[in-house]
C-alpha positions, 0 to 999 in steps of 0.5 A: 228218162221216160216214166211209164204207168200201167194200171191193173184192171179195175172193176165196177160192178155195174153195167157199162151204160150206168158207169157211162152216165156216172162218168158224164157227170164229171163234165163240164166241171167237177167240184169233186176234183179240185184240180179240174177247173173246166173243159171246152168242147172242140169237136163232136161227131156221131156215126149215122146210126148213132152207135159211135160218138166222138168228142174232143175237149180242151181240159184246164187243170191247176197243177199243185206245184210251187209258186216259184216254179209256176212263175219261172214257167210263166203259167198258172194252169195247164191244158190237155187235149182229150179225145173220147170215142164211145162205141155203144154197139160194142159197149166200149169207151176209149180215151186218148189224151196229151198235153198242149201246154209245154208240149215241146218240153214235156210229153204226156200221153195217156190211154184209158178204156172202159169195156164189158167184163169178159165173164159178167156182162153186167160189170164194167172194166177200166184200164189205164196207161200213161207215159211222162217224158220231160225233155227240158224244163228250165233245169227243174226236170227232176222236180217236175217229174216228182210233182207230176207223178205224185199228183197223178198217183193221188188223183187216181185214188180221187177219181175212183172215189168220184165215179163211186160218188156219182154212181151212188147219186144216180141210184139215190135218184132212182136211176138203176138201169139204162137200156142198151143201145139198139140200131134204128132198124130194130127199135124206133130210131133214137139218138144215142145218149151224149157222152161227156168225156173225162179230163184225160191229163196224166195229172187227172184221169183215174180208174174205176171201182165197184160199190157195195150194190150187188149187180143185176142177175147175170147168166155168168157167175161172178168170177173169183178173185184170181190171177188172170190167165192173160197178161192183165192183173185184176185190182181185186186180185192184187189186193186179195193175194198180193197186198196193198200196193201204190199205183206205181208199184202196181204199174211196176208189177204189171210191166215186169210181168208183161216183159217176162211174158214177151221175152220168156218162153214157157211158164213165168214166175208167179206174181208174188215171186215177181213182186219179191224181187221188185220189193228187194230193189225198191221197185226199180224195174231195171234192177229187179229185172236183172236180179230176177233174170239171173235167178231164173237162169239159176233155178233152171240150171239147178232144177230148183222148181222140181226140188220138192218132188226130187230132193230126199235128204240123206239119212244123216241129215234127217237124223241130225238136222235140228229144224222143222216147220211149226205152225205160224206166228201171230201175223199168220206167217209160217214158222220155222224153228231151228236149234242151231246150237244143238246141231253138229254142223262140223260133223254134217259138213264133213259127212255130207258136204256143202251141196247136200246142206245147200239143197236142203236149205233150198228145199226149206225155202221152197216149202216156205213159199208153198206154205205162204200161199196156203196161209194166204188162202186160209187167212184170207189176206196176203201172207208173203213171207215166213218167220224163223225162230233160231235157238242158239243154246249150246252154240260155242267155238266148235260151230265157228269151224272155218269150213262150216262158216264157209258153207254158211256164208255160201248158203246165205249168198244163194238165199239172198240172191234167189229168195229176197223178201221171203223172210218176214222176221228172224227171232234169235233166242238164247244167244251166247257170248260167242254169238257176236263173233259169228255175227261179225262173220256173217252180217256183212253178207246179209242185205241191210233190209234183211238185217232189219228183220232180225230180233236178237235175245240173249239169256232168258230175256225172250220170255215175257212181254217184249219177247217171243209172246209178242210175235208167237202165241204161247201155245205155239212156242215150244215148251223148251222155250217156255211155251205149251205144246203137243202133237196132233195128227188128223187122218182124213181117211183110214189105212194111213200109217203114223210113224215116230222116232224119238230119243230120250235125252233126260228123264223117263217118259211114257209114250201114248197114242190116242184117237178122237173122232171129234175135233177139239174145241178151243180153250177160253183164251183161244175163243176170246182172242184171235188166233193165226192158226186157223180152225183145227190147229194150236188147240189143247186137244185133251181138255181137262173135262175129257174122259178117256174111253168116252171122249177119246180112246187109247190106240197104242198101249203106254210105252215106258221109255228110259233116259238114253233110249231111242224109240221107233214105231208105227201105227196103222190107222183104222178110222178117220179122225184125230190122233194124238201123240203124247209124252208125259213124265213116268211115275206113279199116277193116281187112278179114278174109280174106273180103270182108265186114268183121267187127264186131271190125274195125269196133270195133278201128278205132273204138277207136283213134280219138279223134275224135267224131261227132254226128248227129241222127236220126229214123226211122219204120216204116210199112205199105207201103200207108200209106207216103207218103214222110213222117215224119208218123205220131205213133204210130211216129215216134221221135226221138233224138240220137247221138254216136259217140265213140272214148273210150266202151266198145267195145260202144257204138262200133259203135252209136248208139242202140236202139229196138224197134218192132213 
């Protein structure tokens, strides 16, 4: 079997001529690369004007192989023939190499190129491809293949460091600029500088990378790290948006991407989407390609690419599907909370059928991928998966109704086949005694890699160290699980509409809507420890020092809501800023000297209470022109569950849950 390697585009932030000078220092020997023992020039030629220089070398390499294998093969070293062609006029270098030793048993071919960056002529690009075909090697074909690829990939990184080393050496010697080649007719004729080649063996040639020195001024602005429009991927883009990959993993991504471009018409999947299928199949290109092609056909058949624009969940699903997006975990992954134990799965399946539930789950997965992309941009590092927090309080035998379990198994199968490696972690809390029965039914349908991401907590052992706080900040954890919360809605323009819909399950509460012109400042805890939430999220908006009427204002009169009541309402925003939806316990509140109660007074009142209140809420923000008095917008609708408790911390007693919506 032929092993192939294709590198991403690696960039030196130095001019081509300076990179070539550093490259030349690697010959005839290079102490920085121990496996390279030396080289001998076999042939050298130049064009009449000196613009093209061709040099052919025999390179001697020491292969890090077991001594027994070397003894069986009867060799201590291997030789490669390398041909370098530099074009000073075009500012390119092409390197072609093949093995001379054991050429009848092993075929190694490599092609590398250096060229000027297409958007910045003061930068230099490097690309590399290679193939290894072991036809026969005394019965050790598999061993030789592993040794060759291992040493090759390790030398890629080493070669990159060597180029950087020689660039720094040149700069330390005061060589920071080398003039470009000019034809003899323009300037006084001079020979083009000699070019020393680089060992081109598959076990030796390596990529190039920039150093910390800023490039000279250029008429072209430095390009942002982004996926190229063509069939090439930039190494900096891969690291910034896709994460750390080994050279062979990079190669698998590039080759599968190229194959899709050649065989599929129209738009191909995003790089992070392709990478998920490669990871799901341990970077076996053939298996990943098969899985991905089946998924692409499925997406086209069911028009999944349009689901976020076309899917509108039925009213029953909006009202009774107990799940919603809620910030992110400590790793920056989007967090989805599902209260499966509180959901009437039997009623939903009977009323809506499997298809509606499946479409809704697909829309959640599509939204999850979209949020991963957004968080990647927010946090400046790759976020490729999301976290799901499943609360099983209330799960019982009625949830094991056979048609419901059948629908669940189908959903699991579809998600496993088409959304691999999108789940970063699954936190299951308050698992009841009936959970092992459900787990026995569904676990065989879940991929082993996915099962390893499950963390299951029974009873209250999810609280404290070793529980949810290890993965989710406490002020992101819903207070029905012992965390702190509240709802925050940021309005960037006036004339938007905030709508809400909530049911009081236990106790009496007072509902209020406040407005603040300024963004809140983080608490002391948030100021001294990193938060995955980003600016503006997950903060206690109503600080104890805030004064109502000064720091924030009330925009809706307080509404007393009794246990068992359902409340719907809306508010047309007049000013940009932050709007705070707040629920607090209903009871007599002490007032300050002004007629407006302070937050301290509210907290003091709640601190002395031992009662609990529960409510379930939904809210939505719409442009006024789109407002129809409904909760049908999938993009903006968020659901959550709230429990106000007098025994929780003071920061949580005036707030129920939080969300930032733009």
